GULUMZA-451750 format. One record per residue (C-alpha): residue in three letters; chain; x, y, z. Coordinates in pm, 1 decimal, decimal comma, always signed. Layout:
REM residues N
<res ALA; chain A; X X; Y Y; Z Z>
...
This chain:
REM residues 107
<res MET; chain A; X -917,6; Y +4314,3; Z -1640,1>
<res LEU; chain A; X -658,4; Y +4082,0; Z -1793,3>
<res SER; chain A; X -378,7; Y +4212,7; Z -2011,1>
<res LYS; chain A; X -334,7; Y +4106,2; Z -2375,4>
<res ASP; chain A; X -25,0; Y +3902,8; Z -2287,8>
<res CYS; chain A; X -214,8; Y +3716,7; Z -2019,0>
<res LEU; chain A; X -500,4; Y +3637,2; Z -2259,7>
<res ASN; chain A; X -254,1; Y +3517,1; Z -2525,5>
<res ASN; chain A; X -81,5; Y +3294,1; Z -2269,4>
<res ARG; chain A; X -416,7; Y +3147,7; Z -2167,4>
<res LYS; chain A; X -497,9; Y +3072,4; Z -2533,0>
<res LEU; chain A; X -161,3; Y +2901,9; Z -2579,4>
<res TYR; chain A; X -217,9; Y +2703,5; Z -2260,9>
<res LYS; chain A; X -560,6; Y +2587,1; Z -2382,1>
<res ILE; chain A; X -415,5; Y +2484,7; Z -2718,6>
<res PHE; chain A; X -133,2; Y +2295,9; Z -2547,0>
<res ILE; chain A; X -373,0; Y +2114,8; Z -2312,3>
<res SER; chain A; X -609,7; Y +2018,5; Z -2594,7>
<res LEU; chain A; X -320,1; Y +1884,1; Z -2805,5>
<res PHE; chain A; X -183,3; Y +1696,5; Z -2504,8>
<res TYR; chain A; X -515,2; Y +1522,6; Z -2437,6>
<res MET; chain A; X -578,3; Y +1453,3; Z -2805,4>
<res GLN; chain A; X -243,4; Y +1276,1; Z -2823,8>
<res LYS; chain A; X -338,9; Y +1046,0; Z -2536,1>
<res GLU; chain A; X -661,7; Y +943,4; Z -2711,2>
<res LYS; chain A; X -483,6; Y +814,6; Z -3021,4>
<res ASN; chain A; X -401,1; Y +446,7; Z -3029,3>
<res PRO; chain A; X -113,5; Y +307,5; Z -3229,2>
<res TYR; chain A; X -172,9; Y +60,0; Z -3507,8>
<res SER; chain A; X +1,3; Y -213,2; Z -3309,0>
<res ILE; chain A; X -266,7; Y -210,8; Z -3038,3>
<res LEU; chain A; X -504,4; Y -393,6; Z -3277,0>
<res ILE; chain A; X -266,9; Y -654,5; Z -3416,0>
<res ASN; chain A; X -331,8; Y -1006,0; Z -3279,9>
<res ARG; chain A; X -638,9; Y -881,9; Z -3088,1>
<res MET; chain A; X -925,6; Y -1135,6; Z -3080,2>
<res ILE; chain A; X -1237,3; Y -1038,8; Z -3276,3>
<res VAL; chain A; X -1578,3; Y -1137,3; Z -3137,4>
<res THR; chain A; X -1935,7; Y -1054,6; Z -3228,8>
<res LYS; chain A; X -2150,6; Y -857,1; Z -2988,4>
<res GLU; chain A; X -2314,4; Y -1191,2; Z -2905,0>
<res GLY; chain A; X -1971,9; Y -1322,3; Z -2797,7>
<res LYS; chain A; X -1899,8; Y -1556,5; Z -3089,2>
<res ARG; chain A; X -1531,8; Y -1577,5; Z -3185,7>
<res ILE; chain A; X -1438,4; Y -1479,6; Z -3538,9>
<res GLY; chain A; X -1057,0; Y -1478,5; Z -3537,4>
<res PHE; chain A; X -763,5; Y -1244,4; Z -3475,8>
<res VAL; chain A; X -660,1; Y -914,6; Z -3637,4>
<res ARG; chain A; X -371,0; Y -973,2; Z -3877,6>
<res ASP; chain A; X -363,5; Y -632,3; Z -4045,8>
<res ILE; chain A; X -564,0; Y -322,1; Z -4136,4>
<res THR; chain A; X -640,1; Y -178,5; Z -4480,2>
<res PHE; chain A; X -680,7; Y +195,0; Z -4524,7>
<res GLU; chain A; X -702,3; Y +465,9; Z -4788,4>
<res THR; chain A; X -355,0; Y +620,8; Z -4812,6>
<res LYS; chain A; X -466,2; Y +968,8; Z -4916,3>
<res SER; chain A; X -736,1; Y +1023,2; Z -4654,5>
<res GLY; chain A; X -620,6; Y +780,0; Z -4386,0>
<res GLU; chain A; X -971,2; Y +631,1; Z -4373,5>
<res LEU; chain A; X -973,4; Y +280,8; Z -4226,3>
<res ILE; chain A; X -1143,9; Y +32,5; Z -4456,9>
<res ASN; chain A; X -1111,7; Y -328,1; Z -4336,3>
<res LEU; chain A; X -962,6; Y -551,9; Z -4072,7>
<res ILE; chain A; X -782,4; Y -852,0; Z -4217,5>
<res VAL; chain A; X -870,9; Y -1148,0; Z -3997,3>
<res LYS; chain A; X -647,0; Y -1453,5; Z -3951,1>
<res ASP; chain A; X -712,9; Y -1786,9; Z -3779,9>
<res ILE; chain A; X -1082,0; Y -1768,3; Z -3863,9>
<res THR; chain A; X -1323,1; Y -1997,1; Z -3680,2>
<res PRO; chain A; X -1577,3; Y -2235,4; Z -3836,8>
<res TYR; chain A; X -1851,1; Y -1989,7; Z -3732,4>
<res THR; chain A; X -1736,8; Y -1751,2; Z -4009,0>
<res ARG; chain A; X -1846,1; Y -1992,6; Z -4283,7>
<res ASN; chain A; X -2206,1; Y -1872,1; Z -4243,8>
<res LEU; chain A; X -2115,7; Y -1503,0; Z -4252,1>
<res ASN; chain A; X -2125,7; Y -1289,4; Z -4564,4>
<res LEU; chain A; X -1759,5; Y -1178,5; Z -4555,8>
<res GLU; chain A; X -1504,1; Y -1141,8; Z -4833,1>
<res LYS; chain A; X -1228,2; Y -1404,0; Z -4818,0>
<res VAL; chain A; X -867,0; Y -1304,8; Z -4879,4>
<res SER; chain A; X -733,3; Y -1659,7; Z -4861,0>
<res SER; chain A; X -846,5; Y -1994,1; Z -4721,6>
<res ASN; chain A; X -778,0; Y -1882,4; Z -4364,1>
<res GLU; chain A; X -821,2; Y -1503,3; Z -4388,1>
<res LEU; chain A; X -1114,2; Y -1271,1; Z -4447,8>
<res LEU; chain A; X -1206,5; Y -901,7; Z -4441,8>
<res ILE; chain A; X -1430,5; Y -730,8; Z -4187,8>
<res PRO; chain A; X -1551,3; Y -378,6; Z -4276,2>
<res PHE; chain A; X -1416,6; Y -123,3; Z -4030,8>
<res ASN; chain A; X -1761,4; Y +35,0; Z -3989,2>
<res SER; chain A; X -1885,9; Y -285,1; Z -3823,0>
<res ILE; chain A; X -1656,7; Y -231,7; Z -3521,4>
<res ILE; chain A; X -1853,7; Y -147,8; Z -3208,7>
<res ALA; chain A; X -1574,9; Y -135,5; Z -2950,5>
<res ILE; chain A; X -1204,9; Y -197,2; Z -2904,0>
<res GLY; chain A; X -1083,7; Y -311,8; Z -2565,2>
<res ASP; chain A; X -950,1; Y -649,9; Z -2463,0>
<res PHE; chain A; X -1133,5; Y -772,1; Z -2773,5>
<res VAL; chain A; X -1245,3; Y -611,9; Z -3098,1>
<res VAL; chain A; X -1624,0; Y -629,9; Z -3085,0>
<res VAL; chain A; X -1809,9; Y -624,5; Z -3416,7>
<res SER; chain A; X -2173,9; Y -619,8; Z -3523,3>
<res GLU; chain A; X -2280,0; Y -893,6; Z -3764,7>
<res GLU; chain A; X -2564,6; Y -673,0; Z -3889,0>
<res ASP; chain A; X -2309,7; Y -427,5; Z -4031,4>
<res PHE; chain A; X -2127,7; Y -686,2; Z -4244,7>
<res ILE; chain A; X -2183,8; Y -598,1; Z -4609,3>
């Protein structure tokens, strides 16, 4: 049978390990900046210029896209300026070498 001190140490160890691994899963904001955005069909949309988020909750809202391609003219996306638009964060499918988005999720 394990002593109380041993059990407490094991709990602390588990907490430490879980915090350690959680930290590795977080990605900094800068990992998205200047990343190319493509649709799941492989069509280029542009590059991530910035991210909008709710300051109180930290909820991510939109990607601000720069250097948009002519393909975006046919998409139902909010324009910020003549060469920038917003993509809803919930349309992101994956983030890797590219940011992959689903056109069906554009609102």
